[in-house]
C-alpha positions as CSV (number, residue, x, y, z in Angstrom):
1,M,-9.9,-80.1,-29.8
2,I,-7.9,-77.1,-28.7
3,N,-7.6,-75.4,-32.1
4,K,-11.1,-73.7,-32.4
5,M,-11.9,-73.2,-28.8
6,N,-8.5,-72.1,-27.4
7,N,-9.5,-68.4,-27.4
8,Q,-13.1,-69.0,-26.3
9,M,-13.2,-67.3,-22.9
10,V,-16.0,-68.4,-20.6
11,K,-17.3,-66.8,-17.5
12,T,-17.1,-68.8,-14.3
13,D,-16.9,-68.2,-10.5
14,R,-14.6,-70.7,-8.9
15,K,-12.3,-70.4,-5.9
16,I,-8.7,-70.4,-6.7
17,T,-5.3,-70.3,-5.0
18,L,-2.4,-68.4,-6.5
19,I,1.0,-69.7,-5.4
20,G,4.1,-67.6,-6.1
21,Q,7.7,-67.4,-5.0
22,N,6.9,-65.1,-2.1
23,G,3.6,-66.6,-0.8
24,Q,0.1,-67.5,-1.9
25,A,-3.3,-65.8,-2.1
26,E,-6.9,-66.8,-2.5
27,G,-9.2,-65.5,-5.1
28,Q,-11.9,-66.0,-7.7
29,L,-11.5,-67.4,-11.2
30,V,-13.8,-65.2,-13.3
31,D,-12.7,-65.9,-16.9
32,L,-11.3,-69.1,-18.4
33,S,-10.1,-70.4,-21.7
34,L,-7.7,-73.2,-22.7
35,I,-4.8,-70.8,-22.8
36,E,-5.6,-68.0,-20.3
37,A,-7.5,-67.1,-17.1
38,G,-8.8,-64.0,-15.4
39,V,-8.7,-64.0,-11.6
40,L,-9.7,-61.5,-8.9
41,T,-7.5,-61.5,-5.8
42,K,-6.7,-59.1,-2.9
43,R,-3.0,-59.6,-3.5
44,G,-1.6,-58.5,-6.8
45,A,1.4,-59.5,-8.9
46,R,3.5,-57.7,-11.5
47,E,3.2,-58.5,-15.2
48,G,5.8,-61.2,-16.0
49,T,5.4,-62.9,-12.6
50,H,5.2,-66.7,-12.7
51,L,2.5,-68.2,-10.6
52,E,0.8,-71.6,-10.0
53,L,-3.0,-71.4,-10.4
54,V,-4.8,-74.1,-8.4
55,F,-8.5,-74.7,-8.8
56,E,-11.1,-77.4,-9.1
57,V,-13.4,-78.1,-12.0
58,P,-16.1,-80.7,-12.7
59,A,-14.8,-82.4,-15.7
60,L,-14.6,-85.9,-17.2
61,K,-17.3,-87.1,-14.8
62,E,-15.4,-86.1,-11.6
63,F,-14.0,-83.1,-9.8
64,I,-10.4,-82.5,-10.8
65,T,-8.0,-80.2,-9.1
66,L,-5.8,-78.4,-11.7
67,H,-2.3,-77.0,-11.0
68,I,-1.5,-74.8,-13.9
69,N,1.7,-72.8,-14.3
70,A,1.0,-69.4,-15.7
71,T,2.5,-65.9,-16.2
72,V,0.8,-62.6,-15.4
73,I,0.2,-60.8,-18.7
74,H,-2.1,-58.0,-17.4
75,R,-3.2,-56.5,-14.2
76,H,-5.6,-53.7,-13.1
77,N,-7.4,-52.6,-10.0
78,S,-11.1,-53.4,-9.9
79,E,-13.6,-52.2,-7.3
80,N,-12.6,-54.5,-4.4
81,A,-9.8,-56.6,-5.8
82,I,-7.0,-56.8,-8.3
83,Y,-7.7,-58.4,-11.7
84,L,-4.9,-60.5,-13.1
85,K,-4.9,-62.0,-16.6
86,L,-2.8,-65.2,-16.7
87,S,-1.3,-66.9,-19.7
88,F,-0.8,-70.6,-19.2
89,S,2.4,-72.5,-19.8
90,P,2.0,-75.6,-21.9
91,L,-0.4,-77.9,-20.2
92,N,0.1,-81.6,-19.7
93,E,-2.3,-83.9,-21.5
94,S,-4.6,-84.7,-18.5
95,D,-4.9,-81.0,-17.5
96,S,-5.6,-80.1,-21.1
97,L,-8.3,-82.7,-21.4
98,A,-10.0,-81.7,-18.2
99,L,-9.8,-77.9,-19.0
100,A,-11.2,-78.6,-22.5
101,D,-14.1,-80.6,-21.1
102,F,-15.0,-77.8,-18.6
103,V,-14.7,-75.0,-21.1
104,D,-16.8,-77.0,-23.6
105,Y,-19.5,-77.6,-20.9
106,K,-19.6,-73.9,-20.1
107,T,-19.8,-73.0,-23.8
108,R,-22.7,-75.4,-24.3
109,L,-24.6,-73.9,-21.4
110,L,-24.1,-70.4,-22.8
111,E,-25.3,-71.5,-26.2
112,L,-28.3,-73.3,-24.8
113,G,-29.2,-70.1,-22.8
114,Q,-28.9,-67.9,-25.9
115,H,-31.1,-70.3,-28.0
116,K,-33.7,-70.5,-25.2
117,Y,-34.2,-66.7,-25.1
118,K,-34.2,-66.1,-28.9
119,N,-37.5,-67.9,-29.3
């Protein structure tokens, strides 16, 4: 299930919490795949920083709170926040299944929207 879709980045807008060694920050999850995420936050982190990304997704017929360990692989300032791209550490099976279900759902919605407007 992860092979083909793992680089499929979907757009989303979910509240997140980033937890680091020196504190935590709230933010928005804006991009998501099975291996990476893009977040906007007021508090930045350096590339190479290890963080815990916490967010909730509707997946597997319920709302699931994910706690994903990740490393900052890119950062830049945006208009009103700092964009961080996070690379996930290996996921446990339950987090992987929930994330795959959510990304698949978002991908299907995108594909349905594209087909709808092509006609």
